[in-house]
N, C-alpha and C positions, 0 to 999 in steps of 0.2 A: 503492499500499499505506500510506501515512504517515497517508491519512483513514480506512482500514481499523479502524488502530490507534486513533484516537477514538472509536471505537464504545463508548457505555456498557457496562459489564461486565455488566448485567442480561440482554443478548442474548445471552451465550455460552451455547451448549448446557451444560446441567447446573449452572447458576448459577442463574438465575431469582431475582425480586425478594428473598426473604429471605436467600438467601445473598449475595447482593450487597451488600444494606444491611450486612450482618456486616463482609464486607468492606471496605467503605469505612470503617466506623467504626473498626474494628479495625486495619487494615492500609494505611488510608489509600488503597485500591485502588479508582479511578472507572472507570477504563477499559481496552480491551484493550493500550493502551501502559504503564499503571501493572503489569497483571500480568506483563507480559514483563520487566518492569525488578524484579519479585519475586525477587532471586537467592538461591539456599541459602545458609543459616548454614555446612554442612558437607555430607559425602558420606559413604555408608555402602557398605562392599564387599560387595555383593550377590551376588558370584560362588558363594561357599559355602553349601552345604545340610549343616548339621549332622545327625547320628543323635540321640536323646535319650540314649544311652549314652554321648557323646562331649562332653555339657556339663560345663562347669567352673564351681565356684562363684567366679565371677568379676564376676559384675553384667554381663555384656557382652552387645550387642545381637547376638542368633543369628535365623537362621531355619530352619525345620525342617519337610518335608514328612510329611504324617500324616494323621489323620483324628479325629473326635470320635465317641467312642462311647457316652458319656453325658453327660446333665447333672443336676447338684441343687442345691438352694438350701441355704445355710447360714446361720442365724441368728446374729445380731451384734448389740452392744450397740445400735445403730442402724440400724433394716431387715434387709436381708438383703443376702449376695451369691450371685452365679451362678459355680458351679465347673463348667467342662465338662472329662471327661476325655480326654486327646488322646494318641494310640498312633502309633507306626510300629514297624517290625518288630525294633526293637532294646529296648522298654520304653515306659513311659507318664509322662506329666507332667500338671499342670493348667493349665487356662486359668483365670483369676479377671476377673470384671466387678462392680463394685461399683455400676454406673448403667448404666441401657439396657436392663434384664435381658429385658423383654418382646420388644423390638425386635430383639435376641441369638436368643432362642429361636424367633422368629419368621422371622427370615431364615437361619437357620445350619441346616445338615441334617445327621442322622448318618448317619457311614459314607460321608462322600462327601470325595474328597481335596482338602486344603487345604494354601496353603502360610502359613504361621504365620510373624511378625516382630516383636521386642520384646527388652526388656531380663527377663533371667532371675533369679529368686529362688531361695536353697533354706529351705525351710519344713516343717517336721515331716516329716524325711528324705526330702523328695520335692522336685523342681523345678517351679517353676510361673512362669508368664507372666502378668502383670498388663495388662488390656486391649491384646491383641495387634493388630499389624495381620493382616488374616485376608482371603486371595483364594482363591478356587477354584484348583484346580492349570492348570487348561485355561485360562482367564482370562488368568491370571499368563504362560502359555507367549505366548500373544498379544499381551500388551502392548508399547507402544511403550517399552522400560525399558532399563535400562542397566547395565552392571556397577557402575557408581560409582552407589548410590543417593540424589538429593538430599533433603536434609533443610531444608525452608524455616521460614522465621521463622515464629513463632504466637504465641498468646495462651490463657489459661487459658479465656477466652469462647467460642473458634472451637472448641477441643476439644470443651468440654462440650454445645457444639451440633453436633457430629458432624462438623465441617469440619478434619478429621483431614489429617495430612500426605500419605496417599494420595489423599484427596479434591482435596487442591492439585494433587497432581502430576497426578491425571487431568483437572482443568479445565486445567492447564498444556499437555496432550497436545491436548485439543481446540482450544485456541489456534491450536495449530500446524497442526492437520487444517484447520480454517477459514482460514489465511494460506497455506497451503500452503508454510510453514517460509521463505517470501520475505519479506526486510525492507530496505530503503533502504540504502544505502552510505551511511556518515556521513563516511567519511575520504576523502582524496585517495590518487589510485594512487600519487603518488610518496611518501607516509608509509607506505603498504601494502606498496611495493617496498623501500624502502629499511631499513625495519624488518621486513622479511619477516612481515607482520601477516597473519591469517587473515582471511577477509571477513567483514563483518558475520554474515548469515545463519548461515554456518557457526559463528561463535563464540557465538551465542545459541543455538543447537541443541546446541553441547557443553556450554554451560554449564548447561543445562536435564537434557541426556539425555548425559551423555558417554560414548564410545564406547571411551575409554581415559584414562587418567592423562595421557599425553602431550597429549591434544587438549584435557583440560580447562584443563590449565596453559597452553597456547597460547589458550584461548578466554578465560579470565581475565584475561591478560597484555594481550590485545587490548581486553577492555572496560574493563577498569581504565585503560590508556592514554589510551583516546578521552574518559573522564569528566574525569581529569586535564586533557587537553589543553584541552579546552572551558573548563574553569574557569580554565585559565592564561592563554589566548586573552582571556577576558571583562575580566580583571585588565589585561594589558598594552594591550589597546585602550582600556581605561577611563582608563588612567595616559597613552597618547599622546594620546587626546581631551583629555585634561585642559591637556596641553603645547600642543596644537594650537589648541584652542579660549580657553581662559582664560589671558589674556593676564596678564602682571604688569610691574610696574614693573622697569624694569632699574636695578639699582644700579651704576653704569657705574664707581664709583671706591673704591678705598680711600684715606681721608684721613685728616686728622690725630687724630680721636678714636681711631679704632684703632690706627693708627702710634704714638700716644703711651702709649697703655694697654701694647702690646705691647713698646716700647722702655724706658718706664719704670717700668709700675707691675705688670707682669705678677707675681703672689706667687711663682709657682715656675714652673719649667722645663716646658714641655707635654708629654706622652706623644707618641710616633709615631701613636698611636690619634688623640689628640685633634688632632694637626696635619692627618692624612688626614682625619677629618670635617670639619673647617673649610676644609681644599679644596674638599670636595664641595658644602658649603654655598656656599662661594664661586661657585662655578660656575654653581649654581642662580640665585644672586642676580643674576649679571651676564647670565644669558639672558633674553629675552622674554616666557618662560612664567610662572607663577605655582610658586614653589617649593611641592612639597607632599611633606615630607621627615618619615620617623619615625628618631629619634635614640634609638638604645637604648643604655642603659650602666648597669652593674652598680651598686649603691649606693657611693657614695663614688669612682666612676670620673671625676668632674670633669666632669660635664654642665654646671652653672651656668657655668662660665667659659667654654663653648664658646658658652651661649646669650647671655654678657653680650658677647663679640664679634662674636657676629651681630648683635645691637642695633646695638652702636656701627657695624657697616657701614651699617646702614638711617638713622641718626643722620649719618653723612658725605655721604648722599644725598639729605640734606633732609628724613627721612621722621620720624615718631613708630614706637616700639615699644611692644609690651606683653607682659607674661607673665602667663599666667591659670594658678592652681592651684587643687586642689579643696577645699583646707579653710584655713581661716583662719590656723591653726597654720604650714602650710606658705606660704602667701603672706608672713606676716610674716617668716619665716625668710629667704625668698628677697630681701625688701626689705632686713631687717638685713645680709644678706650682700652685696647690691649698693650700698648706699648710700654705704659709704666710697669704695668705686673711684670711683663718679658724681662725690663731692667733690672728688676729685683733678681730676678732668677737667672740672669745672663744668658738670657734666649734672645736668639738673633731674629729679628723678625722685620719683613719688608714691604712695601704698598707698591701694587702695579695696577696702573690705570691708565686711560686715553692720554691722560696729560703729564704721562709719567715722561721725562728728557729721555732722549736718545742715550746719551751718555750714561745716565743712571741705570735706564733699561740693559745696557751691556754689562754691568756693576751686576744687576738682579740677576740676570741670566746664568752670567758664569758662578756666581755665589750658589745657585739653586742646584747647578750640573754637579760642583763639587761638594755639594752637602753641608757649604758656610752657613746659608741661610735656611733655618728650621720651619718658620712659619713665612706663607707667603697671603696677603690680603689683598682682594683686587676685585676687579668688575671682569666682564667678558674679556678682557685683555689676558686673562688667565689662560684662556682656552686656546689661544695664537699657539701655532705650530712650533715657532721657536722658543716658547716656554717649557723647557724640561726639567724635570724635578729627578733629583739622585735616586732617590726612593721614596716616593708620595706614600704614604699609608694611611691618609684620613683625610676626606674631601667634604666640607661642610657647606652647603648652597643656603641662601638665606632668601627668604621670600622666591621660593623654587618657582611658583605658578608663572612669575615672569622670565623662565627661562624656557626654551623649547626643547623636546626631547633630544633633538640631534646636538645641541649644543651642551647637554648634559651628558649624553653619551664621551663625548671628546673628554670629558675629565677623567670618566674610565680608563681611558687609553693611557693617561699618564703616570700610571702605576708603574714600579720598577718591573723589570723583565723576568720571567718566570725562572725561577733558579733554586735549587735547596740550598746553596751558600750565595748570598748576595756579592762576594768579591769575584765571583765568577760571573756577573752580570755582562759583562762587554763580550764575551763569548758565544752567551747565550742569545745576546742580542743580534749577533753575527748570523747565529745558528736559525732561530725561526721568527725572531721580532715580535714574539708574543708577550704580554704584559700581564701581572696580575692586577686585578682593579682595587684601587685602594677602598677602603672602607668609606660609605655615604651616610652622612647624616643632612639631612634636609630642613631646614627649619622655616616657621610660618608664624606672624603675629597675625593672621587672619583667622579667627576660629573657624572651624570648619565645622558643621554639625555632624553630630556621631553617626547619623543615619548615612549622610554622602560619604564621611570617611570612610566607612565601613563598605559601600558601594564603588567608591571610585578607589580608594587609595588599601582597599583590603588586600593588596598583594606586598603593601609595607607594614612593618612593624609599626604602631604608634604610641607614642609617649605623650603625656598630656601635662604640663605644669596649670595647675588650676588654682593656685595661690598666688598672692601677690606678697613680695618680701614686706616684713613689719616696718611700721612708720611711714607706709604710703596711704597718704589721704585719699580719699574717692573724691573725685573731681565731681564739684554741682554742678547741674546741668539744667537750663532753663530754655523755655520757648517764647521768644517775643515778636510781636509784629512790628512791621515798617514804621507805626504811628509811635511807638516807644523809643524811636532810634535817639530823641535828646537825651531821657533816662539812660540809655546805654551808654553815650558820649561821656555824659557825667562819671558814670561808674570808672568808664577808662582813666579818666584822669585821676580819680582818687588811687585807681592803682598806679599806675605810673608815679604819683606823689609818693608812694611806697616805696618806690624804688623796682616796681616790677614792669616787666615786658609783656606786648599784646602780639597776637597774631590776628589779622583780619584777613579772611581766605574768599576769594570768588571762584564760584563753577567756572570751569573750562571743559568742555565735552570733548570740543576737537581745537586744537591748537591753532587751525586756520580759520575758526569761526569768528568773523568781525563782528558779529553781535556780541560773543563771549568778551572778547578782547577790549570791546567798547565798555562792558560793564564794569571791567579790571579799571580800566584809563578812567572813567568817570568815577568812580569810587575813591581811587588814589588822589583824584582833584579835590573831592569833596573832605577826605579825611585832611588833607593838607589844608583846607582853609581852616577847618575846626581844631586842627592841632598845628600851628603855623610855627616857622623858624623864628626865633632860635630857641625857644622853648621846648620843643620838640624836633625830633630827629626821624626820619621815616624810611624804611628800606622797600624796596620793591623788587620782586620776583616773578617772573613768568615763562613760559616756554619759550618766546621768542626770542630772549636774549643769547648772548655769546654766552658759552660755558665760563669763560673767565669774570665776566661782568655778573652773570647769575653769582659765581663764587664770591666775587667781592661783596655783594651785597650781603649774603649769608655772613660772611665773616664778620661785616661791621655788627651785626646783628648779635651774633653768637659772642663777641667781644662785648657786647652792651654800648656800642657806639650808638645805635638807634632804639629806641624806645618801642616803634610800633612797625611790625612786618607785615606788608601787603602784599598779597600772594595769590598763586592759584594753589592748584593741589599739587604741585611740583614738592610741596615741603609735607606731603601725605606720608611717607615713609622716609627716616632717616636722619630729622634733625633732633638733637637733643641740647635743648637750653634750659637749663633748671632754672632759671630766672623766671622763665616766660609763666605766666600764671594764667593766663584770658587767652581763650581761642573763641574767637567770633567768625561766624560761619555765616556768610552771606547768602541768600536765595537756597536755604538750607533743603528746599523741598525738592530742588533739582539734585540733590545729591543721593546715592544709594546709602542702605545702613550700614554696609561695612565701609565704606568709604568716610561716612559721620562719623564710626566709630575709631578709624585709623586716625583721623583730624583731632580727635577729642584725645587721642593718646601722645597728640605732642606736647600737652601741658601736664601738670602733674608730677613732675620729675623732681622738683625739690621739695624741701620741706615745707612751704607755704599752703594755704588752701588755695585750689585753682577753680577754676570756673568755664564751663562751654557755654556759650550763648548761641541761640539757633534764632537768626533772623528770618522770616518770611512776608510776605504780602497777605491777603486775608483769603485769596482764592486758593482752595487747598483740595486735591482729591482726597478721596477715602485712604487710600494707598499713603500718602504723602501725611496723613493725620496720625494714620498708624505708626509711621518709620519715626516721627517725631515724638510721640507718647512714648513708644519704646524707648528712646534716648533718653527721655527725661525720668522714664521710670527705674533704669537699670544700666550698669555697666559692666555687667556679666558677660563677656564675649561669645559664649555660646549659647546663652540665652538669646541675644541680640543675632546670631546667627540663624539659631532656629526659626526667628521670626521670618528674617529674609529670605530663607528657605522657602517658607509656606508665601510670601510675596510674589517672590521672582522665579521660583522654580528652580530644579537642579542645573538645568543648561546653561541658564543665564550665570549663575554662581561659577561654576567650573571654566566656564570658557569652551570654545568649539574644541580645542585639544583633546578632551576627557568624556566630550559628549557621546561618543560611541558606546561607551560601557554602560550608558545610561539608555540606550535607544528600545525603551521599554515597550511593550505592546500591549499591557494588559495590568500591569502592577503599578503603584505608585507608591516612591520611596517614604514621602512624606504621609500619606493616609494609610501605606500598608508597612508601617514600621515596626509592628510587632511580627507580621508575616517576614519580613526582612530578618529579624533576630533569629526566627525559629529557622529558618532556612540556613542561615549562618551555622547556627548552632548543629543543626543534623548535616550540614556538609562536613562539617570540621569531624564531627563522630564517624560519618562514612570513611574518610580519609585516616582516621586514627585507627579503626579496626582493619584498614583494607588501604593500605596507602598507593599502592598500584592500580586498584579496582579490578581484582584478577578475579575473585570470587564469582562463582556461577550466579549467585544472587544479586552483584553489582554490574553482571552482564550487559543488562539494558542502559545502566546509568553510562557505562564506559562507550557503548554503541553511540548513544545519545550526545554524548559530550564530543565525540570524535564528529558526530556529523555538523556539530556548531561549527567546526572549520577555525575556532579561535586558538592564538597562541601555539601555532605551528611549531614554532621554535622549540617545543618543551616536549613532543612526543616521544623523546628517548626517556624522559623520566618517566613516564606511566608505560611506557609499551615494553 
């Protein structure tokens, strides 16, 4: 039967080449298999038939039995509309068509019993139904239909070309007739029994033609579980394959660098979360497998100190380490934050960015290759072919969603050559040129909802720092309308009088948008008038500036030479000014939740109370109100991320490069969170008891898994 499902959709009776072409282009339906996986968006109860005198003015979907007793054409501004008078034994209503009039007139017969279905409108003292689904009563009674009528995904083009919901229902019915409604089982008997799941064939029938609400619920649960189970199975197998196939250097000892720093130079007591995460990283580094770990921690949670201590373990084992950040500002900040600690420990650390002078680059390249340079911080410049390490053992990537997969893989190849003895590295390089990849630690300050992390990063091991270091005050967040601007300006003056500094951020959706640039410049001029020289100094930073000018303005603010920084979101990641205590976000309704949260994290880095003021106009959409209320209510990055996920959906949050993992047909990782957890639990259990899926009971799982055709590079692991 699986071969039958690969038949092109053109060959299904009732489809034909024209409809097939439209289904391919509009819904991505190429085969019988694609059609069977076109699941309804919702269902309408078709058990009830209304009389015309029972209709209510509520714009609801209804079905009525009656007959058309007359047609007339009514002129309108553009063209004509066709109006049919529809009658039952209680009264009359109108059926209206704005297009396809000739076909309607030719195909519908007067005084013949029909069942009509659609939304009703009240117009000129009478009910009407535009473009109803219409079916002869006799055919209606004989059709394979259910009480719960499915409504399938559609597009305007399909509707205009006559491929209505009823047409899709008919070709779905034809598919079940041609296949006999028999489909290959894809889950093991063990899982079916344990979870009391209905068989695949029964589930597919009841999701398209549900016999009852209860059977529909059971069918949906079964199909959602199956979809999420195979996604989790793929991710877990990928993780296991990684650990089995990709060897890493075992860092067997925690030595002088780590211990000296921990005992003598640790600037503050580690939080429980930091200790837990370090323990997880140490366990990874001590194994024979390459570490591949994602470290999540909110802004200011202390990821950098964890990164440094991980690098010290690499150094204690005779390896080099690097830290790659997406922007020059952020990499300079990391370098400045680490150099003081490295000097105390006599560790040689370097900085490599696009701005590094050629003479300095040459020295860095030499010292990297001979091993004198132990830690290198930098931007994409680290990926250049000229940058060669003697023995890179640990690579840390900050804000990794800003780097492409190809860029990250370049770091892999910068590990030392494979060799049982490192001093023999040169001869190995000459022999086969292969290298052992460094351990990888990926860091992000963008909290990823646990459900999403489970689905997108399920192949990585995940560590979370969910505590802020002691002494950090929470940032007071308020929402103010434009009419409160004078009060906000007074507050700014009061804060500056206390010696504090202020950020004022304007939205910049695309750096070449004139409107956004004008907003920024108008804002800057307005601020300059209200905060004039010589009493106030203002910095301005935006994406159109040359890097040197941008850096100059940043440095003035960092040094305290200017009190106000007017900027676009270029300061979202990377600026650390402990004296800046106020973040004002203009047109806050134009920012996403994660951006607002990141921007707020730029303040609250010193000992003083900090504030975030969200400025908006009065006209706000419901989503904007939700975002602003969430920001005012909580500073928990994970809670904010969950709200963001509900508002935007997974595809928008992860970006296009990750969306393939979440190309879900029936499950929804937000609404079906519990099923996702259940699926991951059972996928783990299956692999724990049978890591290669070799048992007879798991034969069906292995076959299904192979048919999905994903992660082909890891077949060696399970074959």
